C-alpha positions, -999 to 999 in steps of 0.1 A, spaced: 0 -1 -2 14 35 -7 -1 71 9 -2 104 -12 -7 134 4 -28 161 -18 -52 192 -15 -85 185 -12 -118 207 -8 -128 221 24 -158 203 24 -141 168 25 -121 181 51 -144 188 72 -164 153 65 -132 136 76 -124 156 107 -163 152 119 -160 119 117 -128 118 131 -145 137 157 -174 115 165 -151 81 167 -153 69 203 -124 43 204 -101 43 235 -70 47 213 -86 72 186 -64 104 183 -85 134 195 -97 157 168 -91 191 177 -110 222 164 -74 234 154 -77 212 123 -107 222 110 -111 243 77 -130 269 97 -98 276 119 -78 286 90 -104 317 89 -94 326 123 -55 329 114 -60 354 85 -23 359 86 -13 327 75 -21 311 37 -35 275 43 -50 243 26 -72 217 36 -48 181 26 -58 147 24 -38 114 35 -54 85 10 -41 50 12 -42 37 -22 -70 59 -31 -91 51 -2 -93 86 27 -69 79 55 -62 114 72 -69 151 70 -47 180 81 -53 221 80 -19 232 70 -7 273 77 17 284 57 41 312 73 63 330 50 94 343 62 105 379 57 118 388 21 124 350 17 90 339 5 96 307 18 75 295 42 70 273 77 42 246 74 20 246 104 -6 218 114 -15 229 150 -30 199 167 -25 178 135 -26 163 110 -56 138 123 -44 105 113 -46 69 132 -9 75 144 -12 37 152 -11 26 118 17 7 101 26 30 74 25 63 96 63 68 86 49 67 48 22 94 57 49 117 70 75 115 43 41 120 18 32 151 39 67 163 38 74 161 5 38 180 -6 46 212 17 80 213 6 64 213 -33 46 241 -19 77 261 -5 81 251 28 115 256 47 103 231 74 74 215 88 60 215 126 33 194 136 14 184 168 -3 151 167 -27 149 194 -15 114 205 -25 114 243 12 98 256 9 101 292 -21 106 316 -18 110 360 -50 111 376 -58 136 398 -47 117 431 -14 112 412 -12 150 406 -22 162 442 1 137 458 28 155 435 18 189 445 23 180 478 56 166 479 82 191 482 103 167 468 89 168 431 88 200 408 76 183 377 52 161 364 79 144 345 92 131 379 62 112 385 53 79 372 22 87 346 -14 65 360 -8 56 325 13 57 292 1 45 258 25 27 236 14 47 207 31 76 218 63 60 222 64 44 193 54 75 173 85 92 190 107 74 181 94 69 144 98 106 141 135 108 154 142 81 130 129 104 104 151 134 112 126 154 131 136 174 158 121 169 196 98 198 211 121 221 235 116 217 267 102 248 290 91 256 324 63 275 312 38 277 282 56 278 252 44 290 214 26 271 201 0 249 211 4 234 248 16 198 253 5 194 289 -36 196 296 -63 188 320 -96 170 310 -124 159 328 -143 128 318 -180 131 313 -185 94 304 -183 62 317 -161 34 299 -192 18 281 -199 55 269 -228 63 294 -231 101 305 -222 105 341 -249 126 363 -249 153 380 -239 136 412 -211 114 399 -193 145 385 -197 160 420 -186 132 441 -153 129 415 -149 166 426 -129 172 459 -144 194 486 -134 226 478 -147 224 445 -181 213 456 -185 235 484 -180 266 459 -202 257 438 -231 252 465 -220 283 476 -223 299 439 -257 289 439 -266 297 471 -253 331 465 -276 333 434 -246 336 411 -260 332 376 -239 313 348 -251 305 311 -247 310 276 -246 343 256 -246 355 224 -221 371 198 -227 406 213 -215 391 249 -182 389 235 -179 425 239 -185 420 279 -163 387 277 -134 408 266 -137 437 290 -133 415 319 -106 395 300 -92 427 296 -88 429 334 -78 396 334 -50 400 312 -37 431 334 -38 412 362 -20 381 354 6 401 331 -5 384 299 -6 401 261 -46 401 254 -59 393 220 -80 418 204 -123 419 203 -116 416 171 -99 383 169 -128 363 194 -156 379 170 -137 364 141 -133 329 159 -173 333 164 -178 340 125 -158 313 116 -167 282 138 -204 287 141 -202 298 100 -192 259 103 -215 247 128 -240 273 144 -233 256 178 -195 252 176 -185 280 198 -201 297 227 -197 325 251 -206 320 286 -213 347 318 -215 347 353 -234 373 368 -242 381 406 -269 407 414 -259 424 377 -224 422 382 -206 402 357 -183 381 377 -167 354 352 -167 352 315 -154 323 294 -152 308 258 -162 270 251 -159 251 221 -173 221 211 -164 193 181 -175 161 182 -172 137 215 -150 166 231 -159 205 242 -134 227 255 -129 257 277 -109 278 255 -107 315 273 -111 327 307 -119 361 326 -129 367 361 -133 398 381 -111 413 409 -145 423 427 -167 397 446 -144 368 443 -159 356 474 -194 344 451 -171 316 429 -182 327 399 -155 310 382 -164 275 397 -202 285 389 -196 289 354 -176 263 347 -199 239 365 -228 249 339 -201 245 311 -192 211 321 -228 203 324 -236 218 287 -208 196 274 -219 164 285 -259 173 277 -243 180 241 -230 145 240 -195 151 249 -174 127 264 -147 147 277 -148 182 288 -109 197 281 -94 223 301 -68 227 280 -32 241 287 -12 234 324 24 236 326 42 201 344 57 224 370 39 213 405 64 231 430 48 255 455 64 282 445 57 278 407 40 309 392 13 287 374 8 264 406 -24 276 410 -39 269 377 -30 234 385 -47 233 416 -79 249 406 -80 222 374 -68 192 396 -106 201 416 -128 191 391 -115 154 393 -102 153 362 -68 141 349 -37 158 336 -20 147 303 3 150 277 9 146 238 41 139 225 46 182 221 53 197 187 78 180 165 101 200 134 114 187 102 138 210 86 134 208 49 159 235 39 183 232 68 200 269 63 166 286 60 152 271 90 182 275 112 179 311 101 145 307 114 155 290 149 178 317 154 152 342 148 125 326 170 148 321 200 157 357 198 124 369 198 114 346 229 142 360 248 
């Protein structure tokens, strides 16, 4: 059998991604919303194309390829965020990678970056909490995972053998998509959705208490409309100032809404939590097939005691389950678990849901023109200092 990669239509692309997103097999790769055709419209500064993988003419995978040109050179980095969508356990995965590299090289790419959504290692909530409590442990990488998927180990070995460059280690959030994430299972192993009581039972005592307190104090949480993105963004700017990160403009979220919901009318939502008319928390939520993601979040400096952040997450968790999602993905964490790490509060908040930390194999690079790739690598390293 042979693998061919060629450009496909957005409709063909969407059909394959939608089918993969509905796959309930335990070993199935995650089909990310970042690999939908609509995501290209969220990133207009990148050229893009939809590609298909074909095994002897039969569809076997898909990818959204974003191309970013180097200034004054005209050659591009080809990037597949959280992609491509492939059966990474297939015996001809090396052939698929070679075919992809050859395709983007013909398109003028000097380098190729992929982010396979292979869930490689998992740490359950109790393991993470024990690691946080142990002063001798500073990173999840020092902790034996609750489970390790052999497909992840095989794929990393294959990538190294083919000349791909492993992800650069970092103590915090790096450019690109997060390698370490946190997710809450919403269904049992047989696919039966968990009840409210079962979800609450999996949470820690603080989360249950805060959800109950928010309800008692009259916090109201629910989905809004496109017009409410402006309210979300106002709170998001305050959060960015408090937490010292660079915020995205309102137009970015409006573009995301129009692109994602133009492809599927319920792909993206904005959620608001209010108390006596005051906005205390706001978030965005994205769904594709059997997975829903907590995308962006914001919270007020005022009325923190009413626990709006817990109330809004509880609403999104239940809505994700009711939409048929098996997993509620709370997205990125860092592997750091030291008590003095600046991001420790984030993992403590997420672990309270009773879910699990997990890692993909990370984003891997393949230089296609070593001189241009080296120049790009130097440029990026200087930008990140």
